[in-house]
Z-matrix of the N, CA and C atoms (Angstrom, degrees):
N
C 1 1.454
C 2 1.527 1 108.48
N 3 1.328 2 116.03 1 128.08
C 4 1.455 3 120.46 2 -179.95
C 5 1.521 4 110.77 3 -77.62
N 6 1.305 5 115.01 4 140.89
C 7 1.454 6 120.24 5 179.15
C 8 1.531 7 109.37 6 -92.89
N 9 1.327 8 116.67 7 136.89
C 10 1.455 9 120.63 8 176.96
C 11 1.519 10 110.44 9 -78.07
N 12 1.337 11 115.68 10 146.23
C 13 1.456 12 122.07 11 175.40
C 14 1.523 13 108.62 12 -119.33
N 15 1.311 14 116.69 13 147.70
C 16 1.463 15 121.82 14 -178.75
C 17 1.527 16 108.42 15 -92.91
N 18 1.338 17 116.18 16 129.69
C 19 1.452 18 122.51 17 -178.91
C 20 1.523 19 109.96 18 -125.71
N 21 1.320 20 116.39 19 141.25
C 22 1.458 21 121.60 20 170.32
C 23 1.520 22 106.87 21 -82.56
N 24 1.346 23 116.40 22 124.96
C 25 1.460 24 119.86 23 -175.55
C 26 1.523 25 113.22 24 -109.77
N 27 1.332 26 117.32 25 -17.30
C 28 1.465 27 119.19 26 179.43
C 29 1.522 28 108.72 27 -160.42
N 30 1.324 29 115.59 28 147.09
C 31 1.461 30 121.01 29 178.47
C 32 1.521 31 108.59 30 -148.63
N 33 1.324 32 116.21 31 139.80
C 34 1.466 33 120.26 32 174.46
C 35 1.514 34 109.60 33 -148.29
N 36 1.325 35 114.43 34 162.06
C 37 1.459 36 121.28 35 -178.66
C 38 1.521 37 110.11 36 -111.07
N 39 1.325 38 114.63 37 148.51
C 40 1.465 39 121.70 38 175.41
C 41 1.518 40 107.51 39 -129.47
N 42 1.318 41 115.22 40 154.90
C 43 1.456 42 119.72 41 174.86
C 44 1.520 43 110.42 42 -72.24
N 45 1.302 44 115.66 43 -173.41
C 46 1.461 45 121.84 44 179.63
C 47 1.529 46 108.25 45 -76.99
N 48 1.313 47 116.90 46 103.29
C 49 1.462 48 122.73 47 -178.65
C 50 1.522 49 109.30 48 -115.50
N 51 1.321 50 115.40 49 159.04
C 52 1.465 51 120.15 50 -177.52
C 53 1.531 52 112.52 51 -68.94
N 54 1.338 53 117.17 52 -42.00
C 55 1.469 54 121.73 53 -178.01
C 56 1.530 55 108.96 54 -127.33
N 57 1.329 56 118.14 55 90.58
C 58 1.467 57 119.73 56 -174.99
C 59 1.528 58 113.84 57 -62.58
N 60 1.326 59 118.64 58 -32.60
C 61 1.463 60 119.72 59 178.48
C 62 1.528 61 110.91 60 -64.29
N 63 1.306 62 116.70 61 -41.33
C 64 1.462 63 121.12 62 179.18
C 65 1.526 64 110.86 63 -65.87
N 66 1.327 65 116.97 64 -44.70
C 67 1.461 66 120.68 65 -178.06
C 68 1.529 67 112.25 66 -73.37
N 69 1.324 68 118.37 67 -21.33
C 70 1.466 69 121.21 68 178.49
C 71 1.523 70 112.24 69 -80.73
N 72 1.325 71 117.65 70 -20.09
C 73 1.468 72 121.18 71 -173.68
C 74 1.531 73 112.61 72 -58.87
N 75 1.329 74 118.23 73 -45.64
C 76 1.467 75 120.34 74 -176.51
C 77 1.531 76 112.25 75 -67.38
N 78 1.348 77 119.42 76 -48.82
C 79 1.477 78 117.85 77 177.16
C 80 1.526 79 113.28 78 -61.26
N 81 1.332 80 117.55 79 -34.08
C 82 1.458 81 119.95 80 176.85
C 83 1.524 82 109.96 81 -64.69
N 84 1.320 83 116.40 82 -45.72
C 85 1.467 84 120.59 83 178.70
C 86 1.528 85 110.76 84 -60.99
N 87 1.326 86 117.48 85 -43.39
C 88 1.470 87 120.42 86 177.83
C 89 1.522 88 111.23 87 -59.69
N 90 1.339 89 117.13 88 -42.69
C 91 1.461 90 120.16 89 178.96
C 92 1.528 91 110.37 90 -63.48
N 93 1.332 92 117.72 91 -39.97
C 94 1.462 93 121.09 92 -179.80
C 95 1.525 94 112.24 93 -62.50
N 96 1.341 95 118.29 94 -21.46
C 97 1.461 96 122.12 95 -179.51
C 98 1.524 97 112.70 96 -87.37
N 99 1.344 98 117.82 97 -8.75
C 100 1.461 99 120.16 98 178.08
C 101 1.526 100 109.57 99 -76.58
N 102 1.322 101 116.91 100 164.41
C 103 1.465 102 120.99 101 178.33
C 104 1.526 103 110.90 102 -59.09
N 105 1.328 104 116.39 103 -45.13
C 106 1.464 105 120.53 104 -179.74
C 107 1.526 106 110.92 105 -67.40
N 108 1.322 107 117.67 106 -41.16
C 109 1.456 108 121.29 107 178.88
C 110 1.523 109 112.18 108 -62.37
N 111 1.328 110 116.55 109 -42.38
C 112 1.468 111 120.53 110 178.06
C 113 1.526 112 110.53 111 -63.57
N 114 1.335 113 115.95 112 -40.67
C 115 1.464 114 119.88 113 179.02
C 116 1.526 115 110.16 114 -62.06
N 117 1.332 116 116.04 115 -45.30
C 118 1.473 117 120.31 116 -179.75
C 119 1.525 118 111.19 117 -63.42
N 120 1.315 119 117.40 118 -42.63
C 121 1.460 120 120.52 119 -179.03
C 122 1.530 121 110.81 120 -66.55
N 123 1.337 122 117.08 121 -32.10
C 124 1.462 123 120.64 122 -179.46
C 125 1.532 124 111.50 123 -74.45
N 126 1.331 125 117.14 124 -41.96
C 127 1.456 126 120.88 125 -172.10
C 128 1.526 127 114.49 126 -99.76
N 129 1.320 128 117.34 127 -14.00
C 130 1.457 129 120.47 128 -178.82
C 131 1.520 130 111.80 129 -89.13
N 132 1.308 131 115.20 130 154.52
C 133 1.462 132 121.99 131 175.47
C 134 1.525 133 107.52 132 -119.84
N 135 1.303 134 115.47 133 152.99
C 136 1.466 135 121.28 134 176.28
C 137 1.528 136 110.91 135 53.05
N 138 1.338 137 116.76 136 44.82
C 139 1.459 138 121.34 137 178.23
C 140 1.525 139 108.82 138 -67.00
N 141 1.330 140 116.19 139 136.53
C 142 1.463 141 120.40 140 -177.34
C 143 1.522 142 109.42 141 -149.73
N 144 1.320 143 115.12 142 157.32
C 145 1.461 144 119.34 143 172.53
C 146 1.525 145 108.15 144 -118.11
N 147 1.329 146 114.65 145 152.37
C 148 1.454 147 121.39 146 -178.29
C 149 1.526 148 107.97 147 -133.69
N 150 1.310 149 116.87 148 135.15
C 151 1.459 150 122.16 149 178.69
C 152 1.519 151 107.91 150 -107.43
N 153 1.313 152 115.97 151 123.11
C 154 1.455 153 121.59 152 177.64
C 155 1.518 154 110.28 153 -119.77
N 156 1.302 155 116.22 154 157.04
C 157 1.455 156 122.23 155 179.96
C 158 1.526 157 108.69 156 -93.97
N 159 1.336 158 116.34 157 136.27
C 160 1.459 159 120.15 158 171.50
C 161 1.531 160 108.85 159 -128.35
N 162 1.321 161 118.16 160 -172.55
C 163 1.471 162 121.88 161 -175.13
C 164 1.525 163 113.18 162 -58.81
N 165 1.305 164 117.18 163 -37.64
C 166 1.458 165 121.26 164 -170.10
C 167 1.522 166 114.02 165 -108.92
N 168 1.305 167 118.78 166 0.93
C 169 1.461 168 121.57 167 -178.45
C 170 1.512 169 110.48 168 159.44
N 171 1.338 170 115.14 169 -116.73
C 172 1.454 171 120.53 170 -174.60
C 173 1.522 172 110.77 171 -135.51
N 174 1.322 173 115.59 172 150.90
C 175 1.456 174 122.85 173 171.57
C 176 1.522 175 107.06 174 -116.58
N 177 1.327 176 116.26 175 130.06
C 178 1.461 177 121.88 176 178.94
C 179 1.524 178 107.75 177 -110.21
N 180 1.318 179 116.03 178 127.92
C 181 1.458 180 122.27 179 -178.95
C 182 1.519 181 108.73 180 -122.33
N 183 1.332 182 116.26 181 133.49
C 184 1.464 183 121.87 182 176.29
C 185 1.523 184 106.86 183 -110.84
N 186 1.327 185 115.91 184 129.92
C 187 1.460 186 119.49 185 178.39
C 188 1.523 187 110.06 186 -140.72
N 189 1.313 188 114.82 187 169.49
C 190 1.457 189 120.36 188 179.80
C 191 1.516 190 110.42 189 -166.15
N 192 1.307 191 114.96 190 169.23
C 193 1.461 192 120.93 191 177.95
C 194 1.522 193 109.50 192 -95.65
N 195 1.320 194 115.01 193 135.10
C 196 1.462 195 121.96 194 178.25
C 197 1.514 196 107.72 195 -131.91
N 198 1.345 197 117.21 196 139.81
C 199 1.452 198 118.04 197 175.72
C 200 1.527 199 108.49 198 -71.18
N 201 1.309 200 116.40 199 171.26
C 202 1.467 201 120.99 200 -170.93
C 203 1.526 202 113.50 201 -57.83
N 204 1.334 203 118.04 202 -42.15
C 205 1.474 204 117.94 203 -176.80
C 206 1.527 205 110.67 204 -68.29
N 207 1.328 206 118.40 205 -37.22
C 208 1.462 207 120.28 206 177.49
C 209 1.524 208 111.12 207 -76.61
N 210 1.308 209 116.93 208 -28.65
C 211 1.468 210 120.61 209 174.64
C 212 1.510 211 111.33 210 -62.45
N 213 1.321 212 116.86 211 -41.13
C 214 1.466 213 121.19 212 177.18
C 215 1.516 214 110.11 213 -64.59
N 216 1.344 215 117.08 214 -45.57
C 217 1.460 216 120.43 215 177.89
C 218 1.529 217 110.57 216 -62.58
N 219 1.316 218 117.00 217 -38.56
C 220 1.453 219 121.82 218 179.02
C 221 1.535 220 110.29 219 -60.98
N 222 1.302 221 116.48 220 -45.11
C 223 1.462 222 120.52 221 178.91
C 224 1.525 223 110.87 222 -61.34
N 225 1.322 224 116.90 223 -38.24
C 226 1.469 225 120.36 224 179.15
C 227 1.533 226 111.13 225 -71.79
N 228 1.332 227 118.01 226 -37.92
C 229 1.466 228 121.18 227 -179.30
C 230 1.524 229 111.55 228 -68.00
N 231 1.327 230 117.56 229 -32.57
C 232 1.463 231 120.56 230 -177.21
C 233 1.518 232 112.87 231 -75.95
N 234 1.332 233 118.21 232 -14.04
C 235 1.462 234 119.91 233 -178.32
C 236 1.506 235 111.94 234 -87.75
């Protein structure tokens, strides 16, 4: 049985906003409509986004679990 690995598939920065989850929704949706975003949503499991604080605002990271064969393809697609 292949073990799934968690990969970061997209990351973006936002300024200092009052509600980062609300302001992150549109860029996340736009990314999901790209060819790469659709591929990740189709082949990834447990896709999630995380909002972190940085010096100038927030960093939003999208990650998910991919089995080994899709993880290899993911690494090739990101290059």
